[in-house]
TORGUNU-608225 format. One line per 8 residues: number of its first residue (from 1); their letters; for each residue x, y, z of C-alpha. Coordinates in nm, 3 decimals. Each point is the difference from the previous one (the first is absolute). Example, Ala and Ser with C-alpha at 12.3 -4.5 7.8 and 13.67 -1.06 7.14 Angstrom:
% TORGUNU-608225
1) AS) 1.230:-0.450:0.780 | 0.137:0.344:-0.066;
***
This chain:
% TORGUNU-608225
1) MERNTTAV) 5.291:17.047:11.980 | 0.190:0.029:-0.372 | -0.334:0.040:-0.281 | 0.026:-0.158:-0.308 | -0.025:0.175:-0.356 | -0.152:-0.220:-0.176 | -0.350:0.041:-0.149 | -0.345:-0.185:0.035;
9) LSLSSGQG) -0.147:-0.023:-0.320 | -0.363:0.007:0.003 | -0.191:-0.096:-0.331 | -0.329:0.138:0.177 | 0.128:0.325:0.079 | 0.267:0.041:-0.310 | 0.255:0.177:0.232 | 0.301:-0.063:0.177;
17) EDGEPTSL) 0.048:0.010:0.377 | 0.218:0.361:-0.009 | -0.315:0.114:-0.221 | 0.150:0.002:-0.330 | -0.270:-0.090:-0.302 | 0.092:-0.366:-0.157 | -0.227:-0.202:-0.218 | -0.040:-0.381:-0.037;
25) QSQVAAAA) 0.173:-0.011:-0.333 | 0.280:0.212:0.156 | -0.031:-0.257:0.285 | 0.035:-0.294:-0.218 | 0.248:0.144:-0.220 | 0.207:0.087:0.351 | -0.036:-0.359:0.100 | 0.097:-0.149:-0.367;
33) RNGGLNGA) 0.310:0.204:0.029 | 0.122:-0.167:0.385 | -0.069:-0.371:-0.112 | -0.361:-0.026:0.060 | -0.094:-0.056:-0.310 | 0.297:-0.219:-0.063 | -0.126:-0.388:0.174 | -0.083:0.189:0.323;
41) PATTGGIV) -0.293:0.118:0.129 | -0.057:0.391:0.002 | -0.031:0.192:0.317 | -0.294:0.232:-0.094 | -0.203:0.053:0.305 | 0.190:-0.098:0.263 | 0.308:0.116:0.209 | 0.355:-0.028:-0.146;
49) QGQNPAPG) 0.268:-0.112:0.321 | 0.265:0.276:0.063 | 0.346:-0.046:0.038 | 0.060:0.094:0.358 | 0.148:-0.222:0.251 | -0.197:-0.033:0.296 | 0.262:0.114:0.337 | 0.084:-0.185:0.313;
57) GNATVGAK) -0.067:0.102:0.356 | 0.077:-0.039:0.336 | -0.179:-0.015:0.327 | 0.045:-0.051:0.298 | -0.100:-0.244:0.295 | 0.112:-0.012:0.358 | 0.392:0.005:-0.033 | 0.046:-0.145:-0.343;
65) TVQDAKPS) -0.019:0.134:-0.321 | -0.330:-0.155:-0.268 | 0.185:0.020:-0.343 | -0.243:0.014:-0.254 | 0.045:-0.260:-0.343 | 0.239:0.108:-0.260 | -0.221:0.065:-0.329 | 0.101:-0.262:-0.240;
73) PERKRTGR) 0.164:0.220:-0.312 | -0.260:-0.224:-0.251 | -0.305:0.154:0.160 | -0.097:0.334:-0.063 | -0.263:0.189:0.193 | -0.274:0.174:-0.161 | -0.035:0.289:0.164 | -0.387:0.037:-0.112;
81) LSDDKRFK) -0.163:-0.216:0.322 | -0.024:0.276:0.216 | -0.285:0.154:-0.281 | -0.154:-0.309:-0.040 | -0.299:0.059:0.142 | -0.112:-0.375:-0.005 | 0.320:-0.162:0.213 | -0.097:0.008:0.358;
89) IFSGTANR) 0.223:-0.105:0.293 | -0.224:-0.146:0.277 | 0.228:-0.096:0.333 | -0.166:-0.218:0.309 | 0.120:0.065:0.338 | 0.290:-0.304:-0.018 | 0.279:0.159:-0.099 | -0.107:0.388:-0.100;
97) ELAEEICK) 0.371:0.109:-0.008 | 0.089:-0.209:-0.276 | -0.281:0.092:-0.203 | 0.073:0.399:0.017 | 0.357:-0.110:-0.079 | -0.163:-0.102:-0.316 | -0.210:0.223:-0.077 | 0.311:0.232:0.057;
105) FIGVPMGE) 0.164:-0.212:-0.264 | -0.263:0.063:-0.232 | -0.032:0.342:0.020 | -0.433:-0.068:0.089 | -0.181:0.094:0.319 | -0.138:-0.226:0.247 | -0.365:-0.115:-0.093 | -0.235:0.160:0.247;
113) TRMQRFSD) -0.205:-0.256:0.297 | -0.156:-0.044:0.307 | 0.057:-0.349:0.194 | -0.145:0.063:0.375 | -0.132:-0.304:0.221 | -0.301:-0.034:0.178 | -0.003:-0.077:0.383 | -0.058:-0.391:-0.081;
121) GEIYFQLL) 0.362:0.025:-0.221 | -0.199:-0.059:-0.311 | 0.170:0.233:-0.303 | -0.163:0.254:-0.192 | 0.181:0.149:-0.299 | -0.138:0.290:-0.265 | 0.201:0.091:-0.314 | -0.008:0.374:0.030;
129) ENVRGADV) 0.061:0.061:-0.399 | -0.096:-0.115:-0.285 | 0.114:-0.355:-0.218 | -0.187:-0.035:-0.274 | 0.144:-0.103:-0.253 | 0.309:-0.036:0.197 | 0.298:-0.227:0.009 | 0.071:-0.020:0.355;
137) FVVQPTSF) 0.302:-0.108:0.218 | -0.052:-0.130:0.381 | 0.235:-0.021:0.216 | -0.008:-0.266:0.285 | 0.243:-0.224:0.125 | -0.189:-0.277:0.218 | 0.232:0.015:0.316 | -0.063:-0.001:0.341;
145) PVDQHLVE) -0.300:0.046:0.111 | -0.067:-0.233:-0.331 | -0.357:-0.052:0.008 | -0.072:0.403:0.065 | 0.174:0.051:-0.295 | -0.080:-0.255:-0.260 | -0.372:0.060:0.155 | 0.085:0.416:-0.102;
153) LLIMIDAL) 0.104:-0.076:-0.334 | -0.260:-0.204:-0.077 | -0.310:0.285:0.137 | 0.250:0.258:-0.210 | -0.047:-0.256:-0.338 | -0.377:-0.017:0.044 | -0.003:0.358:-0.002 | 0.205:0.083:-0.283;
161) KRASAARI) -0.186:-0.252:-0.170 | -0.339:0.121:0.071 | 0.117:0.442:-0.060 | 0.088:-0.200:-0.373 | 0.331:0.026:0.004 | 0.137:-0.139:-0.366 | 0.303:-0.257:0.140 | 0.098:-0.042:0.330;
169) TVVIPYYG) 0.329:-0.088:0.099 | 0.113:-0.182:0.350 | 0.389:0.089:0.053 | 0.049:-0.271:0.336 | 0.378:0.064:0.067 | -0.073:-0.274:0.259 | -0.246:-0.256:-0.036 | -0.117:-0.159:0.273;
177) YARQDRKD) -0.095:-0.345:0.041 | 0.248:-0.064:-0.224 | 0.166:-0.309:0.205 | -0.313:-0.206:-0.024 | 0.033:-0.067:-0.373 | 0.036:-0.385:0.033 | -0.178:-0.289:0.169 | 0.209:-0.070:0.227;
185) RPRVAISS) -0.185:-0.166:0.281 | -0.342:-0.180:-0.026 | -0.267:0.202:-0.001 | 0.147:0.370:-0.003 | -0.091:0.270:-0.250 | 0.207:0.130:-0.265 | -0.066:0.379:0.143 | 0.216:0.159:-0.314;
193) KLVADLLT) -0.249:-0.090:-0.220 | -0.320:0.086:0.169 | 0.171:0.301:0.044 | 0.045:0.080:-0.379 | -0.372:-0.143:-0.049 | -0.086:0.269:0.270 | 0.154:0.279:-0.191 | -0.120:-0.125:-0.340;
201) TAGANRAL) -0.350:0.003:0.139 | 0.017:0.325:0.143 | 0.025:0.149:-0.319 | 0.409:0.057:-0.075 | 0.113:-0.055:-0.354 | 0.360:-0.005:0.045 | 0.225:-0.068:0.285 | 0.369:0.109:0.044;
209) LVDLHAAQ) 0.193:-0.189:0.233 | 0.380:0.022:0.158 | 0.215:-0.391:0.097 | -0.283:-0.185:0.080 | 0.110:-0.271:0.216 | -0.070:-0.253:-0.308 | -0.035:0.122:-0.331 | -0.259:-0.279:-0.155;
217) IQGFFNIP) -0.247:0.243:0.260 | -0.053:0.165:-0.354 | -0.174:-0.264:-0.142 | -0.241:-0.010:0.297 | -0.142:0.365:-0.130 | -0.235:-0.030:-0.331 | 0.113:0.328:-0.077 | 0.320:0.178:-0.154;
225) VDHLFASP) 0.287:0.026:0.285 | 0.351:0.150:-0.030 | 0.227:-0.136:0.210 | 0.282:0.224:0.106 | 0.298:-0.024:0.191 | 0.176:0.170:0.261 | 0.364:-0.138:-0.092 | 0.131:0.294:-0.247;
233) VLVTYFRD) -0.055:0.281:0.299 | 0.190:-0.265:0.238 | 0.269:-0.152:-0.231 | 0.066:0.365:-0.076 | 0.074:0.072:0.385 | 0.240:-0.296:0.057 | 0.145:0.048:-0.313 | 0.128:0.316:0.099;
241) MNLPNLTV) 0.069:-0.127:0.284 | 0.302:-0.138:-0.142 | -0.003:-0.295:0.316 | 0.351:-0.230:-0.039 | -0.067:-0.344:-0.079 | -0.341:-0.010:0.024 | -0.226:-0.264:-0.028 | -0.402:-0.089:-0.050;
249) VSPDAGGV) -0.144:-0.160:0.215 | -0.381:-0.170:-0.043 | -0.195:-0.099:0.313 | -0.125:-0.244:-0.106 | 0.007:-0.273:-0.306 | -0.346:0.249:-0.090 | 0.190:0.256:-0.066 | 0.257:-0.129:-0.181;
257) ERARFFAK) -0.120:0.211:-0.381 | -0.012:0.313:0.177 | 0.327:0.014:0.197 | 0.148:-0.141:-0.354 | -0.103:0.296:-0.190 | 0.116:0.209:0.266 | 0.375:-0.147:0.005 | 0.010:-0.082:-0.397;
265) KLDSPLAI) -0.053:0.440:0.015 | 0.268:-0.004:0.283 | 0.219:-0.203:-0.169 | 0.009:-0.204:0.313 | 0.021:-0.341:0.105 | -0.342:-0.133:0.182 | -0.062:-0.198:0.275 | -0.317:-0.207:0.158;
273) VDKRRTDI) -0.073:-0.073:0.305 | -0.200:-0.274:0.084 | -0.301:0.058:0.229 | -0.287:-0.186:0.155 | -0.316:0.114:0.134 | -0.156:-0.154:0.305 | -0.281:0.200:0.028 | -0.143:0.354:-0.099;
281) NVTEVMNV) 0.293:0.297:0.034 | 0.216:-0.314:0.178 | 0.255:-0.085:-0.239 | 0.329:-0.186:0.072 | 0.309:0.103:-0.186 | 0.189:-0.428:-0.077 | 0.304:0.133:-0.189 | 0.202:0.213:-0.267;
289) IGDVRGRT) 0.007:-0.109:-0.350 | 0.326:0.148:-0.184 | 0.294:0.150:0.123 | -0.024:0.344:0.227 | 0.327:-0.013:0.188 | 0.155:0.357:-0.004 | -0.289:0.158:-0.204 | -0.186:0.243:0.041;
297) CLILDDII) -0.347:-0.105:0.010 | -0.370:0.126:-0.162 | -0.318:-0.211:0.114 | -0.282:0.114:-0.281 | -0.329:-0.091:0.122 | -0.345:0.159:-0.172 | -0.159:0.041:0.385 | 0.118:0.025:0.342;
305) DTAGTMVK) -0.262:-0.046:0.245 | 0.077:-0.115:0.376 | 0.372:0.032:-0.118 | 0.041:-0.373:0.155 | 0.135:-0.146:-0.355 | 0.225:0.265:-0.068 | 0.185:0.015:0.324 | 0.060:-0.337:0.026;
313) TVEALLAQ) 0.180:0.020:-0.361 | 0.245:0.290:0.133 | 0.109:-0.255:0.266 | 0.009:-0.305:-0.217 | 0.193:0.226:-0.257 | 0.188:0.123:0.238 | 0.112:-0.314:0.202 | 0.129:-0.140:-0.413;
321) GATKVYAC) 0.269:0.311:0.005 | -0.189:0.262:-0.156 | 0.122:0.341:0.117 | -0.261:0.261:-0.045 | -0.396:-0.099:-0.062 | -0.190:0.236:-0.157 | -0.395:-0.047:-0.067 | -0.256:0.161:-0.256;
329) ASHAVLSG) -0.396:-0.091:-0.061 | -0.295:0.101:-0.235 | -0.243:0.028:0.284 | 0.098:0.106:0.361 | -0.313:-0.111:0.235 | 0.133:-0.012:0.313 | -0.209:-0.176:0.210 | 0.054:-0.128:0.333;
337) PAVERIAA) 0.349:0.004:0.114 | 0.134:0.100:-0.335 | 0.227:0.356:0.129 | 0.118:-0.109:0.339 | 0.120:-0.321:-0.192 | 0.153:0.210:-0.265 | 0.139:0.213:0.244 | 0.156:-0.229:0.202;
345) SRLEELVV) 0.146:-0.197:-0.285 | 0.352:0.021:-0.142 | -0.193:0.089:-0.345 | 0.244:0.326:-0.128 | -0.277:0.105:-0.192 | -0.353:-0.048:-0.150 | -0.183:0.196:-0.303 | -0.339:-0.021:-0.076;
353) SNTIPLRE) -0.182:0.183:-0.218 | -0.349:0.237:0.066 | -0.291:-0.206:-0.095 | -0.047:-0.064:0.325 | 0.002:0.295:0.270 | 0.255:-0.101:0.265 | -0.133:0.050:0.357 | 0.122:0.228:0.229;
361) DARRVAKI) 0.187:-0.190:0.246 | 0.199:-0.141:-0.374 | 0.070:0.358:-0.106 | 0.249:0.027:0.347 | 0.215:-0.256:-0.119 | 0.344:0.116:-0.163 | 0.017:-0.332:-0.198 | -0.315:-0.043:-0.220;
369) RVLSIAGL) 0.007:0.206:-0.298 | -0.261:0.158:-0.273 | -0.014:-0.023:-0.359 | -0.312:0.185:-0.154 | -0.139:-0.166:-0.328 | -0.263:0.268:-0.056 | 0.231:0.141:-0.286 | -0.045:-0.434:-0.123;
377) LGRAIESI) -0.362:0.057:0.096 | -0.072:0.264:-0.186 | 0.192:-0.077:-0.350 | -0.256:-0.304:-0.017 | -0.332:0.197:0.070 | 0.153:0.256:-0.279 | 0.039:-0.267:-0.250 | -0.345:-0.260:0.127;
385) HMETSVST) -0.162:0.390:-0.071 | 0.222:0.041:-0.277 | -0.143:-0.355:-0.164 | 0.431:-0.034:-0.061 | 0.283:-0.306:0.126 | 0.056:-0.031:0.355 | 0.231:-0.277:-0.108 | 0.352:0.308:0.056;
393) LFN) -0.095:0.032:0.357 | 0.162:-0.364:0.072 | 0.340:0.095:-0.152;
***
């Protein structure tokens, strides 16, 4: 990992990091020369960000290439987090591969823990290193088995809180129970609000989430929430494909805003599929709003669960004269018969992010491609720790 040469100034030691003697007066003078005393706060006693851009990376999942998010030109890597003893990343068992990619991107080792189960299924968790006063990030999507991974996360938060961590940020690439965000029927629970309360009560100080099913879920938290989108990674992939006569398709009315953003970035028209849900995980496609005849269609969704909606949407678009149909989604839940449906469908390719690890049978399907968002999450974690803006990650 390339090291930054920027020195850390210490008021207590009187020396720079390179060992050269310095004084408070010289530090203040240096800050003044750099504009620190001309309306901007001086940075003595802090770390000055370096100018080394973050490198991208590639990994392999099955027969497909996992492509890392390209670094934004506005965002500069600090080059210092590997030396920061107060910065730590831990992972549960839900998606350790993604957590390791994030650590590799940032250049820090994974925190050491012990996760075991008693014979009756209870979880035993222990931190194997000191976190007192540390800024801690816990990577754990609440994917299948949802309840198990959620309880793991709550226990990890509690252990960190009792070990005197200064701040605990939960990094949840996939937020389970997000689809239960309102009372759509009598006498039902708002489970996504309950999960937010559980995380806060356990001791989380901040949350970093990716592509919530409904953006208003952020309001269920009484702690700061950073809501990222996988769309920059997905947009880059499809822009590079340069598909002819492309039309972006929203599979339902609720995803129109997401699809409109995608269509704008790809400079493509937008179509909408009118969908009626008759039961849990059961949908019926009604009709297509927009002209797709002779067009290459790209279906955009946040979650692909049983793939019933997606397969019916593919058939509806082809029936309306579409030449080819592609699909992409942030979260590949792929439960039940999803993999078999995708493999048997007339879909050209399904592109998903790695917020959830793919099932083994899904890895063997050639038309499923996975893109990594480790770089996106890594830069967000850096920004949160360094108290800088994450808004550049939306570009």
